C-alpha positions in Angstrom: 116.4 76.0 106.9 115.4 79.6 107.7 112.1 81.0 106.4 114.1 83.6 104.3 115.9 80.8 102.5 112.5 79.3 101.5 111.4 82.4 99.7 111.5 82.4 95.9 112.9 85.7 94.7 110.9 85.7 91.5 107.6 85.3 93.4 108.0 88.1 95.9 105.3 90.8 95.8 106.4 94.0 94.2 104.5 96.1 96.8 103.6 95.2 100.4 101.4 97.4 102.6 101.3 97.1 106.4 98.8 98.2 109.0 101.1 98.6 112.0 98.8 97.8 114.9 99.2 96.9 118.5 101.5 99.6 119.9 99.1 100.7 122.6 98.3 97.1 123.8 102.0 96.3 123.8 102.7 99.3 126.1 99.7 98.6 128.4 100.9 95.0 128.9 104.1 96.5 130.4 102.3 99.1 132.5 103.3 102.0 130.3 101.6 104.8 128.4 100.7 104.1 124.8 103.4 106.3 123.4 105.9 103.9 124.9 104.6 101.3 122.4 104.9 103.8 119.5 108.6 104.5 120.4 109.3 100.7 120.5 107.4 100.3 117.2 110.2 102.2 115.5 112.5 99.2 115.7 109.9 97.1 113.8 109.7 99.7 111.1 113.5 99.6 110.8 113.6 95.8 110.6 110.8 95.5 108.0 112.3 98.2 105.9 115.7 96.6 105.9 114.2 93.2 105.1 112.3 94.6 102.2 115.3 96.4 100.9 117.6 93.4 101.3 115.1 91.3 99.3 115.1 93.8 96.5 111.4 94.6 96.8 110.0 97.7 95.0 107.6 99.3 97.4 106.6 99.2 101.1 103.8 101.3 102.4 103.3 101.7 106.2 100.1 103.1 107.7 101.7 105.4 110.2 98.9 107.8 111.2 95.3 107.9 110.0 93.0 110.9 109.7 90.9 109.3 112.5 93.9 109.3 114.8 93.6 113.0 115.2 90.7 112.3 117.5 93.0 110.5 120.0 94.0 112.2 123.3 96.0 115.4 122.6 99.0 114.2 124.7 99.2 111.0 122.6 98.9 112.9 119.3 101.5 115.4 120.4 103.9 112.7 121.5 103.4 110.8 118.2 104.1 114.0 116.2 107.3 114.6 118.2 108.3 111.0 117.6 107.8 111.3 113.9 110.1 114.4 113.8 112.9 112.7 115.7 112.5 109.3 113.9 112.6 110.8 110.4 115.6 112.9 111.3 117.5 110.0 112.8 116.7 107.5 110.1 117.5 109.7 107.0 121.1 108.5 106.9 120.1 104.9 107.2 117.7 105.3 104.3 120.5 106.9 102.3 122.9 104.0 103.2 120.4 101.4 102.1 119.4 103.3 98.9 115.8 103.7 100.1 113.6 106.5 98.7 111.1 108.0 101.0 107.6 109.1 99.9 104.4 110.0 101.7 100.7 110.0 101.1 97.9 111.6 103.0 96.6 115.1 104.0 100.1 116.3 104.6 99.1 119.9 105.1 97.3 118.9 108.3 100.7 117.8 109.9 102.5 120.2 112.3 105.0 122.4 110.5 108.0 120.7 112.2 106.8 117.2 111.0 106.1 118.5 107.5 109.5 120.2 107.3 111.4 117.1 108.5 109.4 114.9 106.1 110.0 117.2 103.1 113.8 117.3 103.9 114.1 113.5 104.0 112.0 113.1 100.9 114.3 115.5 99.0 117.5 113.9 100.3 116.4 110.4 99.3 114.7 111.4 96.0 117.5 110.0 93.8 117.8 106.6 95.6 116.9 103.8 93.3 116.2 100.9 95.7 113.1 100.3 97.8 110.5 103.0 97.9 109.2 103.5 101.4 105.8 105.2 101.6 104.5 106.6 104.8 100.8 107.0 105.0 100.4 110.1 107.3 97.1 111.8 108.1 95.7 109.3 105.6 92.4 107.5 105.1 91.1 105.8 102.0 87.7 107.6 102.1 89.5 110.9 102.3 91.8 109.9 99.4 88.8 108.8 97.2 86.8 111.9 98.0 89.7 114.1 97.1 90.2 112.1 93.9 86.6 112.5 92.9 86.8 116.2 93.5 89.8 116.5 91.2 88.2 114.3 88.6 84.9 116.3 88.7 86.9 119.5 88.3 88.6 118.2 85.2 85.3 117.1 83.7 83.7 120.5 84.6 86.6 122.4 82.9 86.6 120.2 79.8 89.9 118.5 80.4 88.3 115.0 80.7 85.3 113.4 79.0 83.0 111.3 81.2 83.1 108.5 78.6 86.9 108.3 79.2 86.6 107.5 82.9 87.6 103.9 83.8 89.5 102.2 86.5 92.9 103.3 85.3 91.8 106.9 84.8 90.3 107.1 88.3 93.5 105.5 89.8 95.4 108.4 88.3 93.6 110.8 90.6 94.6 108.9 93.8 97.6 109.5 96.1 99.2 106.3 94.9 99.0 107.1 91.2 102.7 106.7 90.7 103.1 103.3 92.4 101.6 99.8 91.6 98.8 98.4 93.8 99.9 96.3 96.8 99.9 92.6 96.2 100.1 91.8 99.9 98.5 93.6 102.9 99.7 92.7 106.4 98.0 93.6 109.6 99.6 92.9 113.0 98.1 92.5 116.5 95.4 89.9 115.6 92.8 92.4 114.4 90.8 91.5 111.3 90.0 95.0 109.9 91.2 97.1 107.0 90.7 100.4 108.9 90.1 102.6 106.0 93.5 101.9 104.4 94.1 101.7 100.6 90.5 100.4 100.0 90.7 101.0 96.2 94.2 99.7 95.8 93.9 96.4 97.7 91.0 95.1 95.5 93.1 92.0 94.6 95.7 92.1 97.4 96.3 89.0 99.5 95.5 89.7 103.2 97.7 88.4 106.0 96.8 88.8 109.6 99.4 88.3 112.3 98.9 87.9 116.1 102.2 89.7 116.8 101.9 93.1 118.3 103.7 95.6 116.1 106.7 96.4 118.4 107.5 92.7 118.5 107.3 92.3 114.7 110.7 91.3 113.2 112.2 90.3 109.9 111.3 86.6 110.5 107.7 87.5 110.9 107.8 89.5 107.7 109.4 86.5 105.9 106.6 84.3 107.2 104.0 86.6 105.7 105.9 86.6 102.3 106.2 82.8 102.4 102.4 82.5 103.0 101.8 84.9 100.1 103.9 82.7 97.8 101.8 79.6 98.6 98.6 81.2 97.5 96.9 80.9 94.2 96.1 84.4 92.8 93.2 84.0 90.3 91.9 87.6 89.8 88.4 86.3 89.2 89.5 83.4 87.0 89.2 79.7 87.9 92.1 77.4 88.8 91.7 75.5 85.6 92.0 78.7 83.6 95.3 79.5 85.3 96.6 76.0 84.5 95.7 76.3 80.8 97.4 79.7 80.7 100.6 78.1 81.9 
């Protein structure tokens, strides 16, 4: 029996986030420049997006480019930006065919104008799609996001639009980039690294973490299904005890 066949549809996470790691190491193992790994990582993006859409999941967030990635060598950053433009342009029709809506989070104004224009075009074209919502985290970091949220919240308090006594978890969440989507229930990181890398720190407070040894360009649907199956085997207590969950049932 395939791993996919073992999945229980009713127990699938509504939102999965992925740290796509290992492109550079994948390329070096083959004697190529890091950008070669990024190009081959596009197939993994396509496979996972198709898998999530086929399973009827609600949201998939991919960590595509962090604010810290701007400090990488200029030739790699330039190649990544060019790859983003060509990939978004070539994949738009596939997203439309699969009823996938594209969104993005991050400091998007820092992106090159060609990337921003292509991204905006794809977002507009897929805006009415009602299936999977694919969210690209571009020029994103959680500390940046939280800092920006605090600034907006402080501005509202200063201008009398928000009372300090009204601030709670839900109110603060409404100032974040992800305010319109549910928090991830599962976070996947590839390549065998055990770090969160400044990604969705607020949102993954109760997410299940899954670490795969597979380098991102080799990540396929079957690996995604394995992560989902592992998720379904876990007991999610949210601070409660196992006995409390049993009594609730």
